[in-house]
Structure formats: C-alpha cells, structure tokens
N, C-alpha and C positions, 0 to 999 in steps of 0.2 A: 632717380628711383621710379620704378614703374607705377603707374596709377593703380589704385585698388579697383578691381572690376569684379562684379559678381553677377551671377545669373539668377533671376527671380522667376517665380511661377508666371504663368501666362499673363500678359498685360491686360489691362482693363478693356482696351480695344483689341480684339483678337486679330492676329495676323493671318491672312489667307494662306492656305496650304501652298498654292502656286508661288506666292511671293516668298514664303519661307524656304521652299525648295530652291528657288532661284538664288536666294541669299546663301544657302548652304552650298550650292554649286559654286558660288563665288569663292567661298572659303577653300573648297577643294582645289579649284583652279589656281588660286593664289598659292596654295602649298606646292602645287606642281610647278608654278612659275618660279617660286623661290628656289626650287631644286635646280632649275635651269639658269638661275642667276638673273632673272628678269624683274624681280620685285624689289621694292625699296624698304629699308628698315624704318620702324616708327618708334623705336625705343621702348620695348617691353621686355619682360623676362619670363621664361617658362617656369613652371613648378619644378621641373627637373630637366636636365640636359646632359646627355651622356654621349661623348665622342668615342668611337672605337679606337683601339690602339693602332689598328691597321686601316688601310683604305676601306671606307664604308661601301658595302654592297647593297644596302637598302636604307630607306628612310622610314622610320616607324613613328607615328604620332599616337601616343597613348593618352586616353581621356579617362579621368577618374570618375567615380560615382559621386553621389551627393555627400559622401563622407569626406571628400577631398583627397589630396595626395597623401597616401598612407605609407608607412614603412614597407608594407607588403608590395605596393606598386613600385616603390623605389627599388626594392630588390629585383623585381621583374625587369625593370628598365635596365638595371646594371647588368643582369645576366644577358639580356638581348644585345647590349653593346659589346659584350665579350664575343658574340657571334657576328661581329663586324656590321652591326646595325647602328646608324645614327638615330638616337632615340630622343624625342622631344615629348616631355610629359606636360599635359595640360590639366589644371585643376578646374573641374566643372564649376565650382562655386565662384571662381574668379573670372569666368568668361562673361562677356556682356550678353544681355538678353536679346539684343539686336544682332541677327546673324551676320549682317554686313559688317558691323563693327567687329564681330568675332573674327571675320576673315582678315581684316586689316591687322588686328592684334596678332593673329597666328602667323602672318607674314613676318612681322617683326620678331616673333619668338624664334623663328627657325632660320632666317636668312643668314645671320652671322655664323651659325653653327655649320650650315652646309658649305659656306665659303671656307671655313677653317678646315673642314674635313675633305675638301676637294671633291665633293659629291657632284656628279653630273645630273642630267635630267632624269631623275628616278621618280616615278610616281609614288606618292606616299602609301604606305600600308596603314590602315586605321585599326587600332586596337582599343576596345572600350570595355569598361566594367560597369554593370548595372545601368544607371541612367546615362553614363558616358557611352555605354554600348548603344543606347538608343540614339544618341546624337551621332555617333559614328555611322550607324545604319542609315540615318537620314541623309548624311553627307554622301555616302556611297550611292544611295538611290538617286540623289540629285545629279550626280556627275560620275556615272560609272566608268566612263572612258578615262577619267583623270585619276582613278584610284587603282592601285595594284591589287589590293585585296582587303578583306575585312576579317577580323577575329573578335568574337564577342564572348563575354563571360557574364552569365546571369542577366541577360537582356531585360531592360526595363525602360519604360517611356521616359524621355528626357523632358524636364520642365521647359515649357515654351515651344517644344516641337515633338509632341508625343505620337504623331500620327503613324510614322513608319513602324515604330516598335509595336504599337497597338495592333496594326494590321498584321504584322508578322506573328505575334504571339496568339492572335485569334485565328491564325491559319488562312488569312485573306490575301497573303502575298503569293502571287502566282509563281514566282521563281526568285532565286537569289539575284540581286542586281550585279554582283561581282563574285569573284572566287571567295567563298565564305566558309570559315571554320567556326563552329560553336562549341565552347568548352562546357561539358556537362559536369555533374557531381560524380562521386565515386559509384553511385548506383545507376548512372546513365541518364539522370533526370535533368531537364532544362526547361525554362519557361517557354522555349521555342519548340513548337511541334515539328514533326518531320516536314521539310520543305524541299522541293526540287532544287538541286544545286548547293545544298547546305550539308557540309560534312560535320558530323558530331564527333568530338574527341573527348575521351574520358581521361581524367587526371592520373589514372592507374595506381593511385594510392601512394606513390613514391614522392618524396620531397627532396629537393636539392638545397642544401644549406651552404651559403658562401664560406669559403675557406678563410681561416684567420689570416690576417696580414694582407689580404687583397683589398682593392679599393671598395668593393661592394660588401665587405665583411659587416655582419650585423646579425641580429637575432631572427630576422625574417626568413622563412623558408619559401621556396618557389616550387610550385608543382611542375612535374615533368610534362604533364599534359599541356599546361599553359605554354611552356617553352616550345614544345613540338608544334603546337598550333601556330604561335606567332612566327616561329622560324619558317615553317612551311609556307605560310601565306606571304611572307615578306621576301622570299627569295633565298631561303635556307631551309634546313630540315634537321632531323635528329642527328645527322652526322656531326653537327656542331656540338651536341652533347656527348655523343658516344665515340667521336673520332679517335683513332689510335694515336697515342702519344708519339711525337716525333715523326709522324707520317705527313709528308708534304701534300698528299692527295686527300680528298674528303672521303676517308675510308672508315667503315664501321666493321669491327671484327666480331665474328661469331665463332669462337673456338669450340673444339670438341669438349664436352663436359667431362669432368672427372669420372673415371670408371667405364667410359664408352670405348669400344674398340676402334682403333684408327684404321682407315681404309687405304692409306698410302697414297692419297691424292688430296689436293686442296682446290678450292674453287674461288674464282673471281667473278663477282656478280655485279653487272652494270644495271643500275636502276632505270626506271622510266623518267620522263621529264618532270614528274612531280617530286622527285627526290626519294630518299630511302624511306619507304613507307611501310605500313603494316604488312602488306602482302609480301614484299621482299623479305622483311624480317622473319615472317612465319615460314617461308620456304627455307631461308638460311638456317633457322633454328632446327627444322626437321632434318636438314642435311647434316648439321653439326651433331645432332643426336645419333645419327647413323655413321659417325666417324669421318665426316668430310668437313673440315674447318672452312669457313667462308670469309673472304674479305669483300665486303659490299662497298661499291663506289656510288656515291650520290651524283647522278648526272645533273641534277638541279644546280649543284655547285660546280661540278667539274666542267660542264659545258655552258656555264652562264654567259661566257663570251666564246666566240667561235674558236674552235680548235681543229685544225686540219688533221686528216687521218695519219699523216706522218708524225705529227706531234703527239697524237693519242697513242700511237704505237710506241714511241720512245718512253712515254710516261708509264704505259702498261708494262713494258719490259723492266722498268725500274721497280714497279710494284711487285712483279714476279720475283725479282732478285731479293727484295726486302722480305717478302713473305717466305721465300726459300730459306733465308738466313734464320728465320724464326721457327718455321714449321718443317724444314728439311727439304732437300732437293727431290721433290716429288713431281709426278706428272700434274699438270694444271688443267682443270676444267674451266671453261669460260661460259658464263650464263649471262644473257641479256634479256631484259623485259622492255617491251614497247620501244621507246627511243634507244634504250640500251641495246636491244636486239638489232635495231636498225644500224647502229654505228659499229657494233662489234666486228662484223666481217671486214669492214674497211680497215680497222686497226689491226686485226690479226694477220691480214695478208701482208702488212708492212712491218711486222715484228722482225727483229734480227733472227737469223737462221737458228742460233742456239736456243732462243726463246720459243720459236715455232716448233722445234724438235721436242719440246717439253709438253706440248698440248695433248691432252687426253681426249678432248672433244669440245664441241660447241653446242650449246642449247639456246635456241632462239624462241622466246616466249612472246607471242603476238607481234611479230615484226610487221612493219608496214612496207608498202611497195616503194615508197620514195622517202628520202630523209634529207635533213640538213645536218649541220654539225655545231649548232648552238641552240640553247633553249629559246623557244618561240612561244608567246602566249597563244598562238594559233593551235599549238599542240594541246593545250589545256582545254580548248574548245572543240577538239575533234577535227581540226583542220590540218592540212598538209604543212609540214615543217621544212620542206626543201625539195630538191628535184633529183638528187642522186639516186640511181637505180639500185635498190637493195638486193633484189633477186639476182641481178647480174653479178654483183660482188660476191654473193654466196656461191654462185656457180664457179667463180674464179678461185675459190679456196683450194688448197691441196686435196686431191681426190682421196688420199688416205685418211683425212681427218673425219672422224665420226661427227655427224651433224644431226640434231633433232630439232625439228621445226614444229612448234605447237601453236595452234590458232583456236580462236573461239568459233564454234559452229555457226554463230550468228553474225560474224564479221563479214562485212561487204567487201573489204579490200584487205588482202593479206599477202605477204611475200611467200607464204606457205602454199598458196593456191593460185595456179595449179601446182601440184607437188613438184619439188625440185629434184632433178636427177641426183642420185646418190645420197639423198637426205631422207631420214625417217620422218614421217609426218604423223602428227597426232591432233585430232580435233576434240575439244572439250566443250561441254554444254556452256552456253552463254556467249557473251560478246568479247570485246577487247580485253576485259579483265578476267577472262577465262572462268567466269562464274565464281571467282575468288576461291577456286579449288586448290589451295596451296598444298593440301595433302596429296592430291593426285599428281600435281606438278612435281613435287619432291619424289614421289614414287617413280615417275617416268624418268627423271634425271638419274636416279639410282639404277634403274634398269639399263640406261645407256652406259653407265659406268661399268656395270657387270658385263656388258657385251664388248666394251672397248678393250684393246690390248693393254694388259697390266691393270685392268679394273678389278 
C-alpha cells in the first residue's frame, strides 16, 4: 500500500527559490527518464492512471488543485486517454512538500504505466488545475527542455512553491517557458494576463458527456476547450474530438450546411504543424457555407512520425476516394497551410494519374522555402523543419493545375517570393499567419475556384 503523502503550506524554514526550482527540475527530468525506461519504481500509486486502448502518442501528467482528484478531473483524464494519451493523475494533497521527494514519488507513479503502454522517450505534457497549475508552471519553468508543453486551468499559486504562478499572474513573467495553453472561462477571463507565448483557449460553452457503457461513463461533463487545449499541447488536437467515424486518417469534416447551394467541388485542407486549429476551421467553415465541403487533415497527427511523399500520396488518394464515395465524384481542391502547404506539392505530384486528373487546383497558404516530412518542435519555434526545396516541387507540378500562393507581406522567407511561374500570388497584411484574415483567404480560394475549369 502506498504511503500517505500530503503537501502542506510553506515550511517554517523557507526553501530558497533556486533550490526549489532545482528540485522541480529533478521531478521533470525524472518524468522524462521514466518515459525512456531509465528510472526505477519505488512503490507508489497515482490518484488516477489511464492507459490508452492503442499505442500512446503522448504522456500527460495531470495535477489536481487543492480540492484533490475530483470526478471532473477523472472525466478529463479518461477523455484524454481516448485520444491515445497515457494519463497519470496526481492529487496535489498527497504530494510531499519536499520537491525532491515528489520527484521520486512521481517516478514510481508513472514508470510501470509507461512500460505497459510501450511508450518511448516522450517528454511529458503538464496539465494543472488551480494550485496544481501553479505547480505545473513551476516545473515547466525549472526544466523547459524536458517538458513537451503546459496547459493550465485557473492558474493559482501552489502551496510551498508559489513564486512562478505569482510572477505570471502579476504580469512579471517575460515569456512562456514552454508551449503554453491557458483555459479561460466562457467570457474569456483568466487569472493569467496576456503573456508572450501563451495561447488563451475559451471553453466555447459546449460540454462533452461520456457515453453510457464506456469505461469513462459517469455524471461529469468535460469542456471542449479543455480537451482541445490538452490535446493540442500534448501532440494531438481537435481532430481527436471531431474526427470522422471510420476514417483512418486524422480528418475533421466540415460539410455544406443544410440549405446551402453545392458548388460541385470538395476540398482537402492540410493543416499546419500545430494541428487543426481555429484558423483552419474558420476558413473551412466559410468554404462550406459557400457550398464547398472540406475534409481537414491534422498534420500534427498525420506527420507525427516521418511520412515520405510517396506514402502521403497513397493516403491522400485513399482519402479522395472515401470522400468521393460520400460527397460524389467531384473535382478536388487541395489547400495547405504552413507545413501543410510545404508538403502538399510533394504529395500531389505523386498521386496516381486518376486522382491527379480530379484536381481542381492547389492553394498554398504561407508555404516556406524548405520542409521536412514530420512534425518538428523547431517548426513551433519558427525554425526550419527540413531541407527539401518547396518552390522547386511547386514548379514541377503539371502546368495545367491552377495554383494560388498566398503569403504574409511581412514574411521574410516564403516559397511565394519571388513569384512562381504559372502561379497566382497574393500577399496579405501580416506575417506567417496571414493576419488571421480567414475571410479574405476563403474569398481568394473561391475566386480561384471560379476561374478554374469546372469551378
């Protein structure tokens, strides 16, 4: 039986911040070590442990607030596990007040689970609620290179190590220590002020209730915002929630709404390396409202491991066939944003002849000059993701294929600049994210369709 452990308020002899951060760094490094199988168990038990039914793609460490491990947190953990995350839940009240001891305990809590799930050396994603969010932030700040990302919900100072949360909520934190998502309330409010590198995510008012008869069935409801936040930062995204039933690829469907006139074409939209995000969804919704159904592909999931252009082409041909069965044998428009725009020309040039003949056009949103074929953290930080020449691959596409290349006017490196022979070029205000002008992007795509044969 695991020893009873609890965290108490600050000890009578205060622990120095440097010592505290060093201890927290030890906890994070131990979590990373256990994922690589290098740590030793010490006979403890987590508040919750959820093994995914399939091979785990991520390791999520959830830390409760001062109220302990609640049914709501249990529902969140179960839903994350259904998104192929190995989830370890920690009850803040049962953690030792000494951070080094907490590190040793955390190692024992997770090692057996990672071994059972066959998880490789995956850095953990830290997800915290209230005081648990404060502890998660302190851990991420102490060892940012050992953490994949951070998701916080109602950030509050953790007993015994309040400094990081207090600095963040007071606006004294210069920037996010890691990729960080902060869940707000329905009105967009959060204890955390706007900080560089922190993305605010609203819960959107919707709640997901577990289905009866499933392992996570129960009364608790899980906010969509929480799921999207945790999935995005841990190596997944909203495609886990909205993915098309029976679809082997990570696809999000945006059908034409009832009453809208069909245009006789459908689109396949390859996201950026951050996954199927708000920008992609907004463009897809506008296209669907104008009669163009969209199948969105999350690159964060699709290219989590390297996929060569020939393999991408085979899978895209399969997606075209499946969407044709559902939406009809129509011309197909392919859209790519950022990394999706980088890899699209490589895949399209290798499509089978029958699939190539169906192409109505290619829209490249913010393509870069060089690319790789798997998700790289360098891409999240604005760095190069590979060495393959994107512009050369665009130039090698069939000359009859209509191509629209869209770049941000402030981008310093774009495959659209200098303009590509035979391709229409559009510059929008802003940088790589095109000023988030999803309405203008959708308008330009519809204009291309109107000019394309059969558009």
